C-alpha positions as CSV (number, residue, x, y, z in Angstrom):
1,X,1.3,4.5,-3.0
2,X,3.7,7.2,-3.9
3,X,4.5,9.4,-0.9
4,X,5.5,12.8,-2.2
5,X,6.0,14.7,1.0
6,X,5.4,14.0,4.7
7,X,5.1,16.6,7.5
8,X,3.6,15.3,10.7
9,X,4.4,14.1,14.2
10,X,3.2,10.8,15.7
11,X,0.0,11.2,17.6
12,X,-0.1,14.9,16.5
13,X,-1.1,17.0,13.5
14,X,0.4,17.2,10.1
15,X,-0.1,16.4,6.5
16,X,1.0,13.9,3.7
17,X,1.1,14.6,0.0
18,X,0.6,11.4,-1.9
19,X,-0.6,9.8,-5.1
20,X,-2.5,6.6,-5.6
21,X,-0.9,4.3,-8.1
22,X,-3.3,1.3,-8.0
23,X,-6.7,0.2,-6.6
24,X,-5.2,-0.9,-3.4
25,X,-3.8,2.5,-2.9
26,X,-7.3,4.1,-3.2
27,X,-8.6,1.6,-0.7
28,X,-5.8,2.5,1.8
29,X,-6.6,6.1,1.3
30,X,-10.3,5.4,1.9
31,X,-9.4,3.9,5.3
32,X,-7.0,6.8,6.1
33,X,-9.5,9.6,5.6
34,X,-12.1,10.3,8.2
35,X,-14.5,13.1,9.3
36,X,-12.7,16.2,10.5
37,X,-9.7,15.6,8.2
38,X,-9.2,17.8,5.2
39,X,-8.1,17.0,1.7
40,X,-6.6,19.4,-0.9
41,X,-6.5,18.5,-4.6
42,X,-7.0,19.9,-8.1
43,X,-10.6,19.7,-9.1
44,X,-13.1,21.0,-11.6
45,X,-16.3,23.0,-10.9
46,X,-18.9,24.7,-13.0
47,X,-19.1,28.3,-12.2
48,X,-21.1,31.2,-13.5
49,X,-19.9,34.0,-15.7
50,X,-20.3,36.7,-13.1
51,X,-20.6,34.8,-9.8
52,X,-19.3,32.1,-7.5
53,X,-20.5,28.6,-6.8
54,X,-22.3,27.9,-10.1
55,X,-24.4,31.0,-9.7
56,X,-24.3,32.1,-13.3
57,X,-25.1,35.2,-15.1
58,X,-28.2,35.0,-17.3
59,X,-28.1,36.0,-21.0
60,X,-31.6,36.4,-22.5
61,X,-31.5,35.3,-26.1
62,X,-34.6,36.0,-28.1
63,X,-35.6,33.5,-30.8
64,X,-38.6,32.5,-32.8
65,X,-39.2,29.2,-31.0
66,X,-43.0,28.9,-30.9
67,X,-43.0,32.6,-30.4
68,X,-41.4,32.4,-27.0
69,X,-38.3,34.0,-25.5
70,X,-35.7,31.6,-24.2
71,X,-33.2,32.2,-21.4
72,X,-29.9,30.5,-21.5
73,X,-27.7,30.0,-18.4
74,X,-24.0,30.6,-19.2
75,X,-21.6,28.5,-17.1
76,X,-18.1,27.3,-17.6
77,X,-16.1,24.4,-16.1
78,X,-13.0,25.7,-14.5
79,X,-9.9,23.9,-13.1
80,X,-9.0,25.0,-9.5
81,X,-7.4,23.9,-6.3
82,X,-9.7,23.4,-3.3
83,X,-9.4,22.0,0.2
84,X,-12.5,20.5,1.8
85,X,-13.3,19.5,5.4
86,X,-14.2,15.9,5.0
87,X,-17.8,15.0,5.8
88,X,-18.4,11.9,3.6
89,X,-16.1,9.5,1.7
90,X,-17.2,7.1,-1.0
91,X,-15.0,4.6,-2.8
92,X,-15.9,3.3,-6.2
93,X,-13.9,0.1,-6.7
94,X,-15.1,-0.5,-10.3
95,X,-14.3,3.0,-11.4
96,X,-11.1,3.4,-9.4
97,X,-12.2,6.7,-8.0
98,X,-12.8,8.1,-4.5
99,X,-15.3,10.9,-3.9
100,X,-14.7,13.2,-0.9
101,X,-17.6,15.5,0.0
102,X,-17.2,18.4,2.4
103,X,-17.1,22.2,2.9
104,X,-14.5,24.3,1.2
105,X,-12.0,25.8,3.6
106,X,-9.6,27.4,1.0
107,X,-10.2,31.0,-0.3
108,X,-10.9,30.9,-4.0
109,X,-12.3,33.4,-6.4
110,X,-14.9,30.9,-7.7
111,X,-15.9,29.0,-4.6
112,X,-16.8,30.7,-1.3
113,X,-15.6,29.5,2.1
114,X,-18.2,27.0,3.5
115,X,-19.5,25.9,0.1
116,X,-20.0,22.2,-0.5
117,X,-17.9,20.5,-3.0
118,X,-17.0,16.9,-4.0
119,X,-13.4,16.1,-4.8
120,X,-12.7,13.1,-7.0
121,X,-9.4,11.3,-6.3
122,X,-8.3,9.2,-9.1
123,X,-5.2,7.2,-9.9
124,X,-2.1,9.2,-10.7
125,X,-3.6,12.3,-9.3
126,X,-1.8,13.9,-6.3
127,X,-3.6,15.2,-3.2
128,X,-2.8,16.4,0.2
129,X,-4.3,14.9,3.4
130,X,-4.3,16.8,6.6
131,X,-5.1,15.2,10.0
132,X,-5.2,16.6,13.5
133,X,-4.1,13.3,14.9
134,X,-1.8,10.8,13.0
135,X,-2.4,7.9,15.4
136,X,-0.8,4.4,15.3
137,X,-3.5,3.0,13.0
138,X,-3.2,5.8,10.5
139,X,0.7,5.4,10.5
140,X,0.4,1.6,10.0
141,X,-2.1,2.1,7.1
142,X,0.2,4.7,5.5
143,X,3.2,2.4,5.9
144,X,1.4,-0.6,4.3
145,X,0.2,1.6,1.4
146,X,3.7,2.8,0.6
147,X,5.2,-0.7,0.8
148,X,5.9,-2.1,-2.6
149,X,5.0,-5.6,-1.4
150,X,1.5,-4.4,-0.7
151,X,0.3,-4.9,-4.3
152,X,-1.8,-7.9,-5.5
153,X,0.0,-10.7,-3.6
154,X,-2.6,-13.5,-4.2
155,X,-3.7,-15.1,-7.5
156,X,-6.9,-17.1,-7.5
157,X,-7.9,-19.5,-10.4
158,X,-11.6,-20.4,-10.3
159,X,-12.4,-23.1,-12.8
160,X,-14.6,-25.8,-14.2
161,X,-14.2,-27.9,-17.3
162,X,-14.2,-25.4,-20.2
163,X,-14.3,-22.2,-18.0
164,X,-11.7,-20.5,-15.9
165,X,-11.4,-17.1,-14.3
166,X,-8.1,-15.6,-12.9
167,X,-8.5,-13.1,-10.0
168,X,-5.8,-11.0,-8.5
169,X,-6.3,-10.1,-4.8
170,X,-4.3,-7.5,-3.0
171,X,-4.6,-6.8,0.7
172,X,-7.8,-4.9,0.2
173,X,-9.4,-5.4,-3.2
174,X,-9.7,-8.0,-5.9
175,X,-9.9,-7.7,-9.7
176,X,-10.6,-10.1,-12.5
177,X,-7.4,-10.6,-14.6
178,X,-8.7,-13.0,-17.3
179,X,-11.6,-15.2,-18.4
180,X,-10.9,-18.3,-20.5
181,X,-13.7,-20.3,-22.1
182,X,-13.5,-23.4,-24.2
183,X,-16.2,-25.8,-25.4
184,X,-15.3,-29.3,-24.0
185,X,-16.9,-32.4,-25.8
186,X,-18.4,-35.1,-23.7
187,X,-16.0,-37.8,-22.5
188,X,-17.8,-40.9,-23.9
189,X,-16.7,-43.8,-26.1
190,X,-14.9,-42.8,-29.2
191,X,-15.0,-39.1,-28.2
192,X,-12.6,-39.7,-25.3
193,X,-9.5,-38.9,-27.4
194,X,-11.0,-35.7,-28.6
195,X,-12.0,-34.8,-25.0
196,X,-8.5,-35.3,-23.7
197,X,-7.1,-33.1,-26.6
198,X,-9.5,-30.3,-26.0
199,X,-9.0,-30.4,-22.3
200,X,-5.3,-30.2,-22.6
201,X,-5.6,-27.2,-25.0
202,X,-7.9,-25.6,-22.4
203,X,-5.3,-26.1,-19.7
204,X,-2.6,-24.6,-21.9
205,X,-4.7,-21.5,-22.5
206,X,-5.2,-21.1,-18.8
207,X,-1.5,-21.5,-18.1
208,X,-0.7,-18.8,-20.8
209,X,-3.2,-16.4,-19.2
210,X,-1.9,-17.2,-15.7
211,X,1.7,-16.4,-16.8
212,X,0.6,-13.2,-18.6
213,X,-1.5,-11.7,-15.8
214,X,0.3,-12.9,-12.6
215,X,3.4,-10.8,-11.6
216,X,5.6,-13.3,-9.8
217,X,7.7,-10.4,-8.3
218,X,4.8,-9.6,-5.9
219,X,2.4,-12.7,-6.0
220,X,3.4,-15.0,-3.3
221,X,0.5,-17.5,-3.3
222,X,-1.9,-19.0,-5.8
223,X,-5.1,-20.7,-5.1
224,X,-6.8,-23.1,-7.6
225,X,-10.4,-24.0,-6.9
226,X,-13.0,-26.0,-8.8
227,X,-15.8,-28.6,-8.5
228,X,-14.6,-32.2,-8.8
229,X,-11.1,-33.0,-10.0
230,X,-10.5,-30.2,-12.5
231,X,-8.4,-28.2,-10.1
232,X,-6.2,-31.3,-9.5
233,X,-5.8,-32.0,-13.2
234,X,-4.9,-28.4,-13.9
235,X,-2.5,-28.3,-10.9
236,X,-0.6,-31.2,-12.3
237,X,-0.5,-29.6,-15.7
238,X,0.8,-26.3,-14.3
239,X,3.6,-28.1,-12.4
240,X,4.6,-30.0,-15.5
241,X,4.8,-26.8,-17.5
242,X,6.7,-25.1,-14.7
243,X,9.2,-28.0,-14.8
244,X,9.4,-27.9,-18.6
245,X,9.9,-24.1,-18.7
246,X,11.9,-23.9,-15.4
247,X,9.5,-21.4,-13.9
248,X,11.2,-21.0,-10.5
249,X,8.5,-18.7,-8.9
250,X,6.0,-21.6,-9.3
251,X,8.3,-24.4,-8.3
252,X,9.6,-22.7,-5.2
253,X,7.6,-22.4,-2.0
254,X,6.7,-18.8,-1.3
255,X,5.9,-17.2,2.1
256,X,2.3,-16.9,3.3
257,X,0.5,-13.8,2.2
258,X,-1.4,-11.4,4.5
259,X,-4.7,-12.5,3.1
260,X,-3.9,-16.1,3.7
261,X,-2.9,-15.4,7.3
262,X,-6.2,-13.6,7.8
263,X,-8.1,-16.5,6.4
264,X,-6.2,-18.9,8.7
265,X,-6.9,-16.6,11.7
266,X,-10.6,-16.6,10.9
267,X,-10.7,-20.4,10.4
268,X,-8.8,-20.8,13.8
269,X,-11.5,-18.6,15.5
270,X,-14.4,-20.6,13.9
271,X,-12.8,-23.9,14.9
272,X,-12.2,-22.7,18.4
273,X,-15.7,-21.3,18.7
274,X,-17.0,-24.7,17.7
275,X,-14.7,-27.0,19.7
276,X,-13.9,-24.9,22.7
277,X,-16.5,-22.0,22.8
278,X,-15.2,-20.7,26.2
279,X,-11.9,-19.7,24.4
280,X,-13.5,-17.6,21.7
281,X,-15.8,-14.6,21.8
282,X,-17.2,-12.0,19.6
283,X,-19.1,-8.7,20.0
284,X,-17.7,-5.4,21.3
285,X,-18.7,-6.0,25.0
286,X,-17.4,-9.6,25.2
287,X,-14.1,-8.8,23.5
288,X,-13.7,-5.7,25.7
289,X,-14.2,-7.8,28.9
290,X,-11.8,-10.4,27.6
291,X,-9.1,-7.8,27.1
292,X,-9.7,-6.4,30.6
293,X,-8.8,-9.9,31.9
294,X,-5.7,-10.0,29.6
295,X,-7.2,-13.0,27.8
296,X,-6.9,-12.0,24.2
297,X,-4.5,-14.0,22.2
298,X,-5.7,-13.0,18.7
299,X,-7.9,-10.1,17.9
300,X,-9.9,-10.0,14.6
301,X,-11.4,-6.7,13.6
302,X,-12.9,-5.3,10.4
303,X,-11.6,-2.0,9.0
304,X,-15.2,-0.5,8.8
305,X,-15.1,0.1,12.6
306,X,-12.3,2.6,12.1
307,X,-14.5,4.6,9.6
308,X,-17.2,5.2,12.2
309,X,-18.6,8.7,11.7
310,X,-18.3,9.4,15.4
311,X,-14.7,10.5,16.2
312,X,-14.8,9.1,19.8
313,X,-15.9,5.6,18.6
314,X,-13.1,5.6,16.0
315,X,-10.5,6.6,18.6
316,X,-11.8,3.9,20.9
317,X,-11.2,1.1,18.5
318,X,-7.8,2.6,17.5
319,X,-6.7,2.7,21.2
320,X,-8.2,-0.8,21.8
321,X,-6.1,-2.3,19.0
322,X,-3.0,-0.6,20.3
323,X,-3.7,-1.8,23.9
324,X,-4.2,-5.4,22.6
325,X,-0.8,-5.3,20.9
326,X,0.9,-3.8,23.9
327,X,-0.4,-6.7,26.0
328,X,1.1,-9.3,23.6
329,X,-1.9,-10.0,21.5
330,X,-1.8,-10.5,17.7
331,X,-4.1,-8.3,15.7
332,X,-5.6,-8.9,12.2
333,X,-7.5,-6.0,10.5
334,X,-9.8,-7.4,7.8
335,X,-10.8,-5.6,4.7
336,X,-14.6,-5.4,4.3
337,X,-14.2,-6.0,0.6
338,X,-12.6,-9.5,1.1
339,X,-14.8,-12.6,1.6
340,X,-13.1,-13.1,5.0
341,X,-14.1,-9.6,6.1
342,X,-17.6,-10.2,5.0
343,X,-17.6,-13.4,7.1
344,X,-16.2,-11.5,10.1
345,X,-18.9,-8.8,9.7
346,X,-21.5,-11.5,10.4
347,X,-19.9,-11.9,13.8
348,X,-20.3,-8.1,14.6
349,X,-17.0,-7.3,13.0
350,X,-14.9,-8.0,16.0
351,X,-13.9,-11.2,17.6
352,X,-11.1,-12.9,19.6
353,X,-9.4,-16.2,20.3
354,X,-8.5,-16.3,24.0
355,X,-5.4,-17.5,25.9
356,X,-7.6,-19.3,28.5
357,X,-11.3,-20.1,28.9
358,X,-13.7,-17.5,30.1
359,X,-16.9,-19.5,30.7
360,X,-18.8,-16.6,32.4
361,X,-18.6,-14.4,29.3
362,X,-21.9,-15.8,28.0
363,X,-23.7,-14.5,31.0
364,X,-22.8,-10.9,30.0
365,X,-25.2,-9.2,27.7
366,X,-23.7,-8.3,24.3
């Protein structure tokens, strides 16, 4: 995210002018914007020739069309700057566009105050976000969005014999980088030599695509997955190629990514819930009680809870996260667009690993 200008105070009002440079940036923006915020941007709107808000002048044009008179509505699409009070935000991951619907609060010759309009925020298009309260969660999200290391830091190779797909996963969204398909002959009798040759060529094609689409300046972890032993065979092939070409980013161990840490935290929760259920809980009520007793070691929460349409509910979760951090707990905020976030959503979207057992929690209604 490119931050063009900042003018706000912590836990107070202010604005940030920014520009999304990739899909992750749009996702961060989606999580930043909430009801009662306002967004200003250049937009387009159909307006009438003699009126506002697409109320056009009518020109009656007579023609011999089955003997009837026809009326044509004259409108034009104009470029203008509007600021809307946010009521609804929609993020289109596939189209890399965010739609913000709300009432216009900026005087304009074409659009009256209070008229509804939908702004479309796309990549490389600047916009201004105003908030009445830049709380700790909003500031953390803004900081992550403007961090260069917040790009796609995880590469995933999903494969089977003859088919491979390379995905790039950032902290919030994932995209398909490449798809490689090769017809592999049966490994049987005299055809074994041909099988080995074609399989090696397939692996070479996957390596080429891997090197082309993975930016090693930001990708810190690669996952290779497949049925059977294909992943192990490709892993060996990749390491041999890395040795031959001296590809240091592949040969050197890289630090864990945020996504990997979140997956580990979720696995730790599931393991604890299975092996020692008194030291794990989920659901707003149980997690809240656990925090009241200073028992939360690790909090897992999904980002969707911070986009609640009710301002008080959103503020409650923001304050809760801050309170857990202040008490020494570790907090993981999961993206609802990651598989780990979807799994957490099945546990109400909020869960915790506890410092010590709380066996009486199960007696409290969720």
